[in-house]
N, CA, C and O of each residue as an XYZ file, in Angstrom:
440
protein
N       0.802     -1.178      0.003
C       0.015      0.025     -0.004
C       0.881      1.209     -0.012
O       1.931      1.221      0.632
N       0.468      2.240     -0.741
C       1.265      3.444     -0.871
C       0.613      4.448      0.154
O      -0.605      4.599      0.245
N       1.498      5.085      0.879
C       1.136      6.068      1.927
C       1.598      7.434      1.473
O       2.673      7.569      0.887
N       0.786      8.459      1.740
C       1.059      9.842      1.385
C       1.763     10.500      2.568
O       1.420     10.339      3.739
N       2.793     11.268      2.149
C       3.625     12.036      3.107
C       3.465     13.496      2.698
O       3.567     13.848      1.522
N       3.203     14.359      3.729
C       2.984     15.731      3.395
C       4.036     16.698      3.905
O       4.193     17.778      3.335
N       4.770     16.345      4.970
C       5.624     17.262      5.629
C       7.047     16.805      5.689
O       7.343     15.618      5.549
N       7.933     17.754      5.899
C       9.393     17.454      6.046
C       9.544     16.556      7.292
O      10.311     15.593      7.255
N       8.858     16.841      8.344
C       8.931     16.080      9.553
C       8.548     14.620      9.354
O       9.222     13.711      9.838
N       7.433     14.415      8.620
C       7.092     12.989      8.349
C       8.141     12.327      7.460
O       8.405     11.137      7.637
N       8.726     13.013      6.549
C       9.757     12.435      5.721
C      11.048     12.093      6.494
O      11.696     11.071      6.267
N      11.378     13.012      7.420
C      12.508     12.745      8.254
C      12.330     11.565      9.204
O      13.291     10.893      9.577
N      11.087     11.334      9.582
C      10.807     10.136     10.382
C      10.916      8.918      9.547
O      11.336      7.877     10.053
N      10.560      8.979      8.280
C      10.784      7.814      7.368
C      12.295      7.470      7.258
O      12.661      6.295      7.300
N      13.153      8.478      7.120
C      14.473      8.351      6.965
C      15.124      7.576      8.202
O      16.062      6.790      8.072
N      14.533      7.884      9.377
C      15.041      7.362     10.615
C      14.500      5.922     10.849
O      15.190      5.038     11.356
N      13.252      5.756     10.456
C      12.547      4.423     10.798
C      12.574      3.335      9.741
O      12.381      2.160     10.055
N      12.810      3.711      8.497
C      12.795      2.708      7.426
C      14.224      2.487      6.863
O      14.963      3.426      6.567
N      14.546      1.230      6.743
C      15.850      0.886      6.141
C      15.899      1.196      4.645
O      16.867      1.761      4.136
N      14.825      0.809      3.963
C      14.741      1.027      2.522
C      13.241      1.393      2.176
O      12.315      0.783      2.710
N      13.046      2.351      1.315
C      11.726      2.640      0.901
C      11.751      3.449     -0.427
O      12.722      4.132     -0.754
N      10.629      3.330     -1.165
C      10.454      4.072     -2.458
C       9.675      5.327     -2.093
O       8.854      5.344     -1.176
N       9.969      6.377     -2.855
C       9.227      7.706     -2.675
C       8.938      8.181     -4.035
O       9.835      8.186     -4.878
N       7.722      8.590     -4.313
C       7.343      9.176     -5.604
C       6.906     10.615     -5.452
O       6.059     10.935     -4.618
N       7.499     11.496     -6.276
C       6.988     12.890     -6.395
C       5.960     12.861     -7.527
O       6.292     12.585     -8.679
N       4.701     13.153     -7.172
C       3.623     12.910     -8.123
C       2.902     14.325     -8.282
O       2.565     15.044     -7.341
N       2.727     14.596     -9.620
C       1.907     15.808     -9.971
C       0.455     15.432    -10.148
O       0.185     14.457    -10.849
N      -0.504     16.137     -9.562
C      -1.904     15.842     -9.688
C      -2.488     16.210    -11.040
O      -3.601     15.805    -11.375
N      -1.733     16.981    -11.818
C      -2.325     17.509    -13.093
C      -1.689     17.016    -14.333
O      -2.163     17.294    -15.434
N      -0.586     16.263    -14.182
C       0.175     15.796    -15.357
C      -0.189     14.331    -15.773
O      -0.152     13.404    -14.963
N      -0.531     14.185    -17.041
C      -0.859     12.787    -17.557
C       0.355     11.883    -17.439
O       0.175     10.710    -17.109
N       1.595     12.343    -17.687
C       2.703     11.538    -17.489
C       2.863     10.957    -16.056
O       3.165      9.789    -15.812
N       2.624     11.913    -15.158
C       2.633     11.548    -13.763
C       1.608     10.541    -13.367
O       1.890      9.665    -12.551
N       0.411     10.633    -13.922
C      -0.612      9.702    -13.717
C      -0.190      8.286    -14.181
O      -0.443      7.289    -13.505
N       0.454      8.243    -15.344
C       0.881      6.956    -15.810
C       1.959      6.377    -14.949
O       1.976      5.169    -14.714
N       2.867      7.202    -14.466
C       3.897      6.763    -13.570
C       3.343      6.249    -12.209
O       3.818      5.282    -11.613
N       2.273      7.004    -11.770
C       1.621      6.550    -10.462
C       1.065      5.178    -10.611
O       1.203      4.336     -9.725
N       0.406      4.936    -11.781
C      -0.155      3.610    -12.005
C       0.870      2.532    -11.971
O       0.633      1.480    -11.377
N       2.007      2.748    -12.587
C       3.171      1.834    -12.545
C       3.637      1.661    -11.105
O       3.906      0.541    -10.670
N       3.733      2.758    -10.366
C       4.145      2.740     -8.973
C       3.142      1.879     -8.102
O       3.545      1.087     -7.250
N       1.837      2.091     -8.375
C       0.838      1.345     -7.645
C       0.973     -0.133     -7.937
O       0.900     -0.954     -7.023
N       1.171     -0.491     -9.214
C       1.314     -1.944     -9.541
C       2.527     -2.504     -8.853
O       2.454     -3.623     -8.347
N       3.644     -1.800     -8.799
C       4.814     -2.208     -8.162
C       4.554     -2.448     -6.584
O       4.902     -3.476     -6.003
N       3.921     -1.405     -5.998
C       3.638     -1.466     -4.575
C       2.741     -2.610     -4.205
O       2.908     -3.207     -3.141
N       1.777     -2.937     -5.068
C       0.849     -4.015     -4.779
C       1.560     -5.318     -4.859
O       1.235     -6.219     -4.085
N       2.534     -5.495     -5.761
C       3.251     -6.733     -5.942
C       4.484     -6.882     -5.022
O       5.068     -7.960     -4.906
N       4.846     -5.792     -4.392
C       6.136     -5.845     -3.558
C       5.818     -5.158     -2.227
O       6.372     -4.096     -1.940
N       4.924     -5.751     -1.397
C       4.558     -5.112     -0.177
C       5.678     -5.175      0.875
O       5.554     -4.575      1.943
N       6.767     -5.898      0.578
C       7.920     -5.977      1.477
C       8.737     -4.659      1.454
O       9.516     -4.430      2.379
N       8.585     -3.776      0.415
C       9.201     -2.506      0.442
C       8.248     -1.447      0.600
O       7.352     -1.305     -0.232
N       8.368     -0.629      1.675
C       7.491      0.507      1.832
C       7.451      1.492      0.761
O       8.498      1.869      0.234
N       6.285      1.946      0.393
C       6.183      2.905     -0.708
C       5.349      4.112     -0.349
O       4.228      3.994      0.145
N       5.929      5.303     -0.611
C       5.305      6.511     -0.160
C       5.244      7.515     -1.385
O       5.910      7.308     -2.399
N       4.481      8.522     -1.254
C       4.486      9.620     -2.289
C       4.031     10.936     -1.663
O       3.499     11.009     -0.555
N       4.287     11.964     -2.465
C       3.818     13.312     -2.143
C       3.196     13.884     -3.410
O       3.610     13.584     -4.529
N       2.182     14.721     -3.189
C       1.561     15.442     -4.299
C       2.342     16.743     -4.347
O       2.369     17.473     -3.356
N       2.986     17.060     -5.481
C       3.869     18.232     -5.553
C       3.100     19.469     -5.324
O       3.574     20.393     -4.663
N       1.865     19.513     -5.879
C       1.115     20.792     -5.589
C       0.803     21.088     -4.130
O       0.685     22.236     -3.703
N       0.680     20.015     -3.402
C       0.310     20.104     -1.967
C       1.488     20.170     -1.018
O       1.351     20.637      0.113
N       2.642     19.708     -1.465
C       3.766     19.568     -0.548
C       5.034     20.110     -1.129
O       6.090     19.488     -1.018
N       4.947     21.277     -1.758
C       6.103     21.938     -2.401
C       7.320     22.040     -1.456
O       8.426     21.738     -1.905
N       7.186     22.448     -0.169
C       8.352     22.491      0.713
C       9.102     21.159      0.842
O      10.329     21.111      0.751
N       8.349     20.095      1.052
C       8.941     18.759      1.115
C       9.617     18.383     -0.195
O      10.740     17.881     -0.167
N       9.006     18.596     -1.299
C       9.633     18.334     -2.626
C      10.933     19.044     -2.792
O      11.925     18.443     -3.202
N      10.950     20.343     -2.474
C      12.175     21.124     -2.526
C      13.233     20.707     -1.562
O      14.416     20.714     -1.903
N      12.845     20.337     -0.349
C      13.780     19.819      0.637
C      14.484     18.528      0.158
O      15.699     18.386      0.299
N      13.692     17.587     -0.414
C      14.309     16.331     -0.969
C      15.336     16.641     -2.029
O      16.454     16.125     -2.034
N      14.886     17.555     -2.977
C      15.816     17.878     -4.052
C      17.126     18.514     -3.530
O      18.217     18.163     -3.979
N      16.992     19.464     -2.567
C      18.158     20.158     -2.041
C      19.060     19.253     -1.189
O      20.281     19.234     -1.344
N      18.425     18.517     -0.300
C      19.198     17.715      0.672
C      19.895     16.578     -0.033
O      21.021     16.243      0.335
N      19.269     15.957     -1.047
C      19.897     14.786     -1.676
C      20.543     15.102     -2.978
O      21.021     14.209     -3.676
N      20.567     16.408     -3.331
C      21.227     16.842     -4.572
C      20.660     16.113     -5.838
O      21.402     15.704     -6.730
N      19.381     15.984     -5.859
C      18.654     15.387     -6.988
C      17.757     16.406     -7.653
O      16.790     16.858     -7.039
N      18.037     16.778     -8.866
C      17.295     17.832     -9.643
C      15.794     17.371     -9.495
O      15.442     16.206     -9.679
N      15.011     18.317     -9.171
C      13.505     18.089     -9.036
C      12.937     17.836    -10.411
O      13.131     18.613    -11.346
N      12.197     16.676    -10.513
C      11.367     16.408    -11.651
C      10.063     15.806    -11.142
O       9.977     15.314    -10.017
N       9.076     15.858    -11.985
C       7.756     15.340    -11.601
C       7.142     14.717    -12.864
O       6.952     15.401    -13.870
N       6.847     13.466    -12.804
C       7.005     12.557    -11.711
C       8.471     12.129    -11.510
O       9.284     12.199    -12.431
N       8.775     11.696    -10.316
C      10.131     11.281     -9.998
C      10.029     10.229     -8.872
O       9.432     10.470     -7.822
N      10.635      9.057     -9.134
C      10.642      7.927     -8.159
C      12.123      7.877     -7.611
O      13.096      7.972     -8.359
N      12.207      7.729     -6.311
C      13.557      7.658     -5.596
C      13.537      6.499     -4.666
O      12.624      6.309     -3.863
N      14.601      5.711     -4.805
C      14.793      4.608     -3.822
C      15.765      5.114     -2.759
O      16.855      5.597     -3.067
N      15.325      4.985     -1.446
C      16.212      5.405     -0.377
C      16.592      4.152      0.381
O      15.785      3.253      0.618
N      17.873      4.139      0.753
C      18.412      2.986      1.517
C      19.403      3.566      2.546
O      20.316      4.317      2.202
N      19.186      3.186      3.828
C      20.014      3.688      4.918
C      20.156      5.243      4.854
O      21.259      5.773      4.991
N      19.105      5.904      4.659
C      19.074      7.367      4.700
C      19.655      8.074      3.518
O      19.855      9.288      3.559
N      19.941      7.322      2.426
C      20.623      7.876      1.254
C      19.740      7.615      0.062
O      19.096      6.567      0.014
N      19.674      8.520     -0.914
C      18.985      8.281     -2.184
C      19.966      7.492     -3.046
O      21.037      7.996     -3.385
N      19.604      6.239     -3.406
C      20.554      5.342     -4.043
C      20.145      5.133     -5.617
O      20.906      4.557     -6.395
N      18.959      5.620     -5.984
C      18.493      5.472     -7.311
C      17.301      6.438     -7.498
O      16.516      6.671     -6.579
N      17.196      7.002     -8.753
C      15.984      7.764     -9.073
C      15.844      7.715    -10.551
O      16.772      7.475    -11.322
N      14.537      7.976    -10.911
C      14.151      8.021    -12.324
C      12.934      8.961    -12.420
O      12.235      9.237    -11.445
N      12.735      9.421    -13.636
C      11.599     10.351    -13.857
C      10.818     10.049    -15.105
O      11.278      9.282    -15.950
N       9.718     10.597    -15.236
C       8.833     10.562    -16.358
C       8.566      9.147    -16.783
O       8.189      8.296    -15.977
N       8.767      8.900    -18.071
C       8.443      7.555    -18.724
C       9.424      6.423    -18.208
O       9.178      5.243    -18.457
N      10.477      6.784    -17.527
C      11.414      5.803    -17.003
C      10.862      5.166    -15.687
O      11.463      4.242    -15.138
N       9.737      5.671    -15.215
C       9.139      5.021    -13.972
C       8.241      3.930    -14.420
O       7.104      4.207    -14.803
N       8.676      2.698    -14.398
C       7.882      1.623    -14.776
C       8.012      0.544    -13.681
O       8.975      0.566    -12.915
N       7.058     -0.394    -13.600
C       7.112     -1.493    -12.701
C       8.480     -2.202    -12.842
O       9.145     -2.504    -11.851
N       8.867     -2.450    -14.081
C      10.144     -3.161    -14.313
C      11.358     -2.330    -13.843
O      12.293     -2.891    -13.272
N      11.357     -1.033    -14.070
C      12.539     -0.258    -13.587
C      12.591     -0.177    -12.078
O      13.666     -0.149    -11.479
N      11.431     -0.142    -11.477
C      11.377     -0.131     -9.969
C      11.861     -1.481     -9.385
O      12.531     -1.530     -8.353
N      11.495     -2.562    -10.085
C      11.959     -3.883     -9.678
C      13.517     -3.974     -9.845
O      14.233     -4.391     -8.935
N      13.981     -3.578    -11.012
C      15.423     -3.631    -11.345
C      16.246     -2.830    -10.380
O      17.295     -3.274     -9.915
N      15.774     -1.667    -10.085
C      16.485     -0.775     -9.166
C      16.602     -1.420     -7.783
O      17.644     -1.321     -7.135
N      15.538     -2.076     -7.336
C      15.518     -2.698     -6.067
C      16.526     -3.819     -6.002
O      17.258     -3.952     -5.021
N      16.567     -4.661     -7.091
C      17.546     -5.760     -7.134
C      19.001     -5.259     -7.233
O      19.907     -5.841     -6.636
N      19.199     -4.217     -7.964
C      20.596     -3.698     -8.149
C      21.066     -2.954     -6.826
O      22.260     -2.712     -6.653
N      20.146     -2.617     -5.945
C      20.555     -1.861     -4.764
C      20.223     -2.615     -3.503
O      19.934     -2.005     -2.474
N      20.260     -3.974     -3.564
C      19.919     -4.736     -2.385
C      21.144     -5.188     -1.640
O      21.029     -5.850     -0.609
């Protein structure tokens, strides 16, 4: 199941509490982002062992900016990021966010 994160505090708790997790920056108005979200949903449903979270860029701009700045990852939307041990170890954006790419990234970073 995918859980929504809205604040920097919630995200910082994830970094402390989760060893590995996926995070999606999602735009509520972009059709490409909708397609990426569907791929992300499919991945999350098939891989419940890895926690999956997202933010809506329009609703959580400060958090989106904080992630980009703190982890030195240019902001894009949609954007999927794999975090491991408090570090961003993989990211992809737009049409590169697929169930297959999420699975491959997980295997390559385990």
